[in-house]
C-alpha positions in Angstrom: -0.2 0.3 -0.1 1.7 3.9 -1.4 -0.2 5.0 2.6 1.5 2.8 4.8 5.7 3.6 4.2 8.6 4.5 5.6 9.8 7.3 5.1 13.6 7.7 6.4 14.8 11.4 6.1 12.5 14.0 7.7 14.1 17.5 9.1 13.6 18.4 13.1 14.1 21.3 15.0 15.8 20.2 18.5 16.1 23.1 20.7 15.5 20.8 24.0 16.8 16.8 24.7 12.5 15.9 26.2 14.2 13.3 28.2 15.9 15.7 30.1 12.7 18.1 30.0 10.4 15.9 30.5 10.4 13.7 34.2 9.0 10.7 35.1 9.8 11.4 38.1 7.0 14.1 38.6 5.0 12.0 36.0 5.3 15.2 33.8 4.1 14.0 30.3 4.6 14.5 26.2 2.1 16.2 24.6 2.1 18.5 21.5 -1.5 19.1 20.2 -5.0 18.7 22.6 -8.0 17.0 21.6 -9.5 19.5 19.4 -6.3 19.4 17.3 -4.4 22.9 18.7 -0.6 22.9 18.8 0.1 23.5 22.7 3.9 23.1 22.1 5.1 25.4 19.4 8.1 25.2 20.7 8.4 21.4 20.8 6.9 21.3 17.0 8.1 18.5 14.7 8.6 20.1 11.2 7.1 17.3 8.8 5.9 18.5 5.6 1.9 18.6 4.3 2.7 15.3 2.4 3.9 13.9 4.9 1.7 15.0 7.9 -1.3 13.4 5.3 0.7 9.8 4.6 0.5 9.1 8.2 -3.4 10.1 8.8 -3.9 7.9 5.4 -2.0 5.3 7.6 -3.9 5.2 10.3 -7.1 5.3 8.8 -6.8 2.4 7.1 -5.1 0.4 10.0 -8.3 1.9 11.4 -10.3 -0.4 8.3 -8.1 -3.2 7.8 -8.4 -3.4 11.8 -12.7 -3.4 12.0 -12.4 -5.7 9.1 -10.3 -8.6 11.1 -12.8 -8.1 14.0 -15.3 -8.6 11.4 -14.1 -11.5 9.7 -13.4 -13.0 12.8 -17.1 -12.5 14.4 -17.8 -14.7 11.3 -15.6 -17.8 12.0 -13.1 -16.6 9.1 -10.2 -15.6 11.6 -9.3 -17.7 15.1 -8.9 -14.7 17.9 -7.9 -11.5 17.2 -6.6 -8.7 19.1 -7.8 -5.1 18.4 -5.7 -1.9 18.0 -8.8 0.4 17.7 -7.5 3.9 19.4 -3.3 3.0 19.3 -2.6 3.7 15.7 -0.8 7.5 16.5 1.9 5.4 18.4 2.7 2.7 15.4 2.4 4.7 12.7 5.0 7.5 14.6 6.9 4.5 14.8 7.3 3.8 11.3 8.1 7.5 9.6 11.5 6.6 12.1 12.5 3.2 11.1 14.4 2.2 8.8 14.7 -1.2 7.0 17.5 -2.8 8.3 15.9 -1.8 11.2 14.5 -4.6 13.6 10.7 -4.8 14.8 9.5 -6.9 17.3 6.0 -7.4 18.3 4.3 -8.5 21.0 0.7 -9.5 18.9 -1.2 -5.9 18.9 1.3 -4.5 16.6 -0.4 -4.7 12.8 -0.3 -1.2 12.8 3.8 -0.7 12.2 5.0 -4.2 11.0 2.7 -2.5 7.5 4.9 0.8 7.9 7.7 -2.5 8.0 6.5 -4.4 5.4 4.6 -7.1 6.7 1.6 -7.8 4.2 -2.2 -7.8 5.5 -2.6 -11.3 3.5 1.0 -12.5 6.1 -1.0 -10.9 9.0 -4.7 -12.9 7.7 -2.6 -15.9 7.1 -1.4 -15.8 10.7 -4.7 -15.5 12.9 -5.8 -18.2 10.3 -3.0 -20.2 12.0 -0.9 -20.6 9.3 2.8 -21.3 9.2 3.0 -19.0 6.8 1.8 -15.9 8.0 5.6 -15.7 10.1 6.8 -15.9 6.5 7.4 -12.4 5.8 8.7 -12.2 2.6 9.1 -8.7 1.7 9.9 -7.1 5.4 13.5 -7.4 6.5 14.2 -8.0 10.2 11.0 -8.8 12.0 10.7 -11.5 14.3 7.4 -13.2 14.8 4.4 -12.3 16.8 4.5 -13.1 19.8 2.2 -13.8 23.1 4.2 -15.0 25.7 3.9 -11.8 27.3 7.7 -10.0 27.7 9.5 -12.2 26.5 9.9 -11.0 23.5 11.8 -7.9 24.8 14.8 -10.2 26.2 15.2 -10.9 22.5 15.2 -7.4 21.2 17.8 -6.6 24.1 20.2 -9.2 22.2 19.9 -8.2 19.4 20.9 -5.0 20.2 24.0 -6.5 21.5 24.2 -8.7 18.6 24.2 -5.2 16.9 26.9 -4.0 18.8 29.0 -6.7 18.7 28.9 -6.2 15.0 29.6 -2.9 14.7 26.3 -2.2 12.4 24.3 0.7 12.2 21.1 -0.4 13.5 18.1 0.2 15.9 16.2 -2.2 17.6 11.9 -1.3 18.0 10.4 -4.3 20.8 6.8 -3.6 21.7 4.9 -4.4 24.8 1.7 -4.2 27.3 1.4 -1.9 30.7 0.7 -5.7 32.4 4.1 -7.0 30.8 5.8 -5.0 32.9 4.8 -6.7 35.7 7.0 -10.1 34.3 10.3 -10.8 35.3 11.2 -11.1 31.4 11.3 -6.5 31.7 13.4 -6.3 34.0 16.0 -9.0 33.0 15.5 -7.5 29.5 15.6 -3.2 30.8 18.6 -4.1 32.8 21.2 -5.9 30.5 19.8 -3.0 27.6 21.4 -0.8 30.2 24.8 -2.7 31.2 24.8 -2.8 27.5 24.0 -0.3 26.3 22.3 -1.8 23.3 19.9 0.8 20.8 16.6 -1.0 22.1 13.5 1.4 22.2 11.7 0.0 24.3 8.0 0.7 24.0 4.8 0.2 26.9 1.4 0.4 25.2 0.0 1.5 28.4 -3.2 0.8 27.2 -4.8 1.0 30.4 -5.6 -2.8 31.2 -3.9 -6.0 30.6 -7.1 -8.1 29.2 -9.1 -6.4 32.5 -6.7 -5.6 35.5 -6.4 -2.2 35.7 -2.9 -0.6 35.4 -4.1 0.3 38.6 -3.6 -3.2 40.0 0.0 -3.5 38.4 2.0 -1.2 40.5 2.5 2.3 42.9 5.0 3.4 40.8 3.2 7.4 39.4 4.0 5.9 35.8 5.4 3.0 34.3 8.2 5.4 32.6 9.7 5.5 35.7 10.7 1.9 35.4 12.9 3.2 33.8 15.4 5.3 36.3 15.7 1.8 38.4 17.8 0.6 35.4 20.4 4.1 34.6 18.1 4.3 31.1 16.0 8.0 29.9 12.4 6.9 30.5 9.6 9.3 29.4 5.7 10.1 29.0 3.8 10.7 26.7 0.4 11.0 25.0 0.6 7.8 22.8 -3.1 10.1 21.6 -0.9 12.6 20.0 0.7 12.1 16.8 3.5 14.7 17.0 4.6 14.0 20.2 5.3 10.2 19.7 6.9 11.4 16.5 9.5 13.3 18.5 9.5 11.0 20.9 11.3 8.2 18.6 12.8 11.1 16.3 14.5 11.4 19.6 15.0 8.3 21.2 16.5 7.0 17.8 19.4 9.6 18.0 20.2 8.4 21.0 20.3 4.7 20.5 22.1 5.2 16.8 24.5 7.5 18.9 25.5 4.4 21.1 24.2 6.2 24.1 22.3 2.6 24.9 18.7 2.0 25.2 15.4 4.5 26.0 12.2 3.5 27.6 8.8 5.4 26.3 5.8 4.8 28.0 2.9 5.4 25.3 -0.2 7.0 27.0 -3.4 5.2 25.2 -6.7 3.6 25.7 -7.8 0.0 23.8 -11.0 0.8 23.0 -11.9 -2.3 21.8 -11.8 -5.6 23.5 -7.6 -6.7 24.2 -8.9 -10.5 22.0 -12.0 -11.3 20.2 -11.8 -13.9 23.3 -12.9 -11.0 25.6 -16.0 -8.5 26.5 -14.7 -5.6 27.9 -18.5 -4.5 29.1 -18.0 -6.5 31.7 -14.2 -4.7 33.6 -14.9 -0.8 32.5 -17.8 1.8 32.5 -19.3 3.5 29.3 -18.4 7.0 30.9 -14.5 5.7 30.8 -14.4 4.5 27.5 -16.3 8.0 26.1 -14.1 10.0 28.4 -11.1 8.6 26.3 -13.3 8.4 22.7 -12.8 12.8 23.4 -8.6 12.0 22.9 -8.7 9.5 19.7 -5.7 9.9 17.4 -7.1 9.7 14.3 -10.1 12.6 15.3 -6.9 15.1 17.1 -4.9 14.3 14.0 -7.8 15.0 11.2 -9.6 18.1 13.3 -5.3 19.0 13.2 -5.4 18.8 9.6 -8.4 20.5 8.6 -7.3 23.2 10.5 -4.4 23.9 8.8 -6.3 23.7 5.7 -4.8 20.8 4.1 -6.8 17.7 3.8 -8.3 17.9 0.4 -10.0 13.5 0.2 -12.9 12.3 -0.3 -12.6 10.4 3.1 -16.0 8.1 2.4 -14.0 7.2 -0.9 -10.9 6.6 0.3 -12.6 4.3 3.5 -14.1 2.0 0.4 -10.8 2.1 -1.3 -9.3 0.7 1.7 -12.2 -1.9 2.4 -11.6 -3.2 -1.1 -8.0 -3.6 -0.6 -8.2 -5.2 3.2 -11.1 -7.6 1.4 -8.8 -8.1 -1.7 -5.6 -9.4 0.5 -8.1 -11.2 3.0 -9.5 -13.7 0.1 -5.8 -14.3 -0.8 -5.2 -16.0 2.7 -8.5 -18.0 2.8 -7.2 -18.8 -0.8 -3.9 -19.5 0.4 -2.4 -23.1 0.3 -3.3 -25.7 2.4 1.0 -26.2 4.5 1.5 -29.8 5.7 0.7 -31.4 8.3 4.6 -32.3 9.3 5.8 -28.2 8.7 4.3 -28.0 12.2 6.4 -29.8 14.0 9.4 -30.7 12.1 11.3 -28.0 12.1 11.7 -27.9 16.1 14.3 -30.2 16.4 17.1 -32.2 13.9 15.7 -35.9 16.0 11.6 -35.1 16.9 11.2 -36.3 20.5 8.7 -38.9 21.3 6.4 -36.1 22.5 5.5 -33.9 19.6 5.2 -37.2 17.3 2.8 -37.9 20.2 0.9 -34.8 19.7 1.1 -35.4 15.9 -0.8 -38.1 15.9 -3.1 -37.2 18.1 -4.0 -34.3 15.3 -4.5 -36.1 12.7 -7.0 -38.6 14.0 -8.3 -34.7 15.4 -8.4 -34.5 11.7 -9.7 -37.8 10.3 -13.0 -37.1 13.3 -13.8 -33.0 12.0 -13.8 -35.0 8.7 -16.1 -38.0 9.6 -19.1 -35.6 10.6 -19.5 -33.6 7.5 
């Protein structure tokens, strides 16, 4: 898609180092536009040209359309459990403007937008959520790790990749993601600790969307915020309005420059809100109120950026027509995934060990029995 692109060189004015200006110990937050799209921090506003801002909005809109349709496909029984990203698009598209082809993306499981920005296709993402092993074979995307469902284990992988980059003296930066719940895992602390010790070029992003499944962030920690976790490990940390595209871009740009210059890792807490369910197996009405959802709706990242570009007079598109075009593209890629050549059952088991252990052979035989049972019921 032309609207999902990595932009490598964008001018930027840097009057101050934001990681020194916004102290997580004081619970200070980086914010550049308000909920109505007004610029409230002119000094830190990035020098992004109008074309880039419009492309960013289109990328966010495409991700929103694809996400809504993915939920619909799952509800139709055409795809397995899916984790919606609705409400978190600004974080990932801002990063998509910074991350380069040789940089590493280490996702958790709610990073569809930045995966698209890195070159992963929707067809591959759909294949993954259809249970097809080829959904993790990113044919056009370099240095993207597979989706990681175990909570926070991918952060240790990111630190290891960063260590390898330093060892090989390469010009690469690692972008791992985790949710607020993941900060309670031991892997989170271990990854940040050794990242700091080794001064690896890693930008850790906590997408604080307020809930780990049904558990609120207030039950995860007594810390004033999550960005403050960086202090104990000797890392720069910052709390950012994750629904403010410009604030996220500024944070990522300075974090990227810091890491690339050999100064070590950075921790970004992106304060946002998961507007949908944790996954399509979840019912958020069981643990949060409509009043809370309506309050967070006022901060919607697409609406904030849309109000900015409309007020500036740079939005000339017919959005309804654009959405219809996006729907056709999503439907096309989903159809390709549905019609993808089935993969052999052997492939699920044979690439894990040189000599397949008995426990996997038993699992394979059990699955063959299940397949035979399922076929006999037709």
